[in-house]
C-alpha positions, 0 to 999 in steps of 0.5 A, a space after each residue: 301131336 297132343 289133344 289138348 282141353 282149351 284153353 292151357 295156360 303155362 308160366 312163360 318161362 316154360 315155353 321151351 317145355 312140354 305141356 302134359 295135361 295130367 289134369 283139366 282145370 282148377 279144383 278150387 277155381 273160386 279167385 275172384 280176379 280168375 277166369 282161366 279155367 271158368 269155361 265149360 270144358 275146363 271143369 276139373 278132373 285129373 286125365 286117366 294115367 292111360 291117357 298121360 301114358 299115350 300122351 308120352 308114348 306119342 312124344 317119345 315117338 316124334 324123337 323130339 328132344 324133350 329136356 323140361 316137362 310142365 304138369 298142367 293145367 292150373 292145379 296138377 299138384 292137387 293129385 294124391 302122392 301115389 298119381 304123381 309118383 306115377 307120372 314121374 316114373 313114366 316121364 323118366 320111362 318115356 322122356 330119359 332126357 327130361 331134366 326138369 318137372 315142374 308145375 303150377 301149385 296152390 299151398 293147399 296141395 302142399 298140406 296133402 304131402 309129407 315132407 317124405 313124398 316131396 322129397 321122393 317127388 324131387 329125386 324123380 325130376 319135380 324140382 320146381 314148383 309154381 305157387 300162386 300167392 297172389 298176395 300176402 294180405 289176409 284181408 285181400 286174400 279173403 276178399 278175392 277167395 283165395 282159400 290161403 292166408 298169410 300162415 298157409 302160404 308160408 307154411 306151404 312154402 317152407 315145405 317146399 324149400 325143405 323138401 329141396 324143391 325150388 319155388 317161383 311166387 307169383 305176386 298180383 300187381 293191384 289185386 288190393 285195388 286202390 283201397 288196400 293197394 299199400 297193405 297189400 304190398 307190405 304183407 306181400 313183401 314180408 311174406 316173401 321175407 320170411 319164405 326166401 324163394 328162389 323166384 319171384 314174379 309180378 303181374 298185373 292183375 288184368 279182367 278181360 271178362 269183366 270186373 263183375 266177380 271182383 266188385 263183389 269181393 270190394 262190396 260193390 266197385 272194385 279199382 283197379 290201380 292206374 298205372 302211376 298207382 301200380 308204380 307206386 305200389 311196386 316201389 313200396 313192395 320193392 322197398 320192403 323186400 329183403 330178400 338173400 339171393 332171389 331171381 325177380 322177373 317183372 316181365 309178363 305180357 300185363 306189365 306196363 314196366 319189364 324188370 329183371 334182376 336178383 334180390 336183392 343185389 339189384 334191389 337198388 336198381 330195380 328201384 331207380 327204374 320204377 322211380 324213372 317210371 313215375 318221375 320221367 315215363 317219357 324217357 322209360 320204355 313202357 309197354 302200351 296198352 296194345 302190347 299188353 296181349 294175354 
């Protein structure tokens, strides 16, 4: 029904949501590990508000029951507050059954929103933001050209929480390569402990278009941790997480080991599963390489 500029990406948990493409691509689009928006047709631009409204009219006329809307693409929160407010109001007008609006969000995109503006967006239904922190380690963040630091990520997460909006944070297992694996895990845990997000997920770094950009970021050679080293990194991360009530998921297609629980009450159980994968992998149901299709 809707004409998307492909490819379109969404979080796994948004599989039942209407994907509303209010921007195309990513305004930053410099991260060394990410090839999602490098195709020529994915050059960043904001969709015209008339196009967004026409899409909503089409969906409304279909009489489909829509309860959730995800604002695509990878950088919708870079839009100015006035445009985001207008989009949320249009959603309420044409799809009154919607109870949740969500979006990807780079930490920097929170800088140009006041606390009052964020609270207004929450009142209009924007109640969940997926934050690609990727790492809490400043050296890793610098190498991958994330354009963020531990401090900038934490400030954004705290600002979002203060506005009453929930955060779902993504950390990339293996992002520091073999050489920076431990500090990547330790600093990522430190960031999460300070932020206490409502949701935390881990994905494994995959480089389907090649390692050239990551090789350059890591002085000529990026060595992705093998399966065992990824488990060891996960063990360090989980061991140092001190979360009060965060829903944890490690079930993205890229993960070898599926983990689900609430941190901290399920911390011991999750660690036990990781340790079993390390010590007795033949007894654990791990994803095979062919099952890790992205």
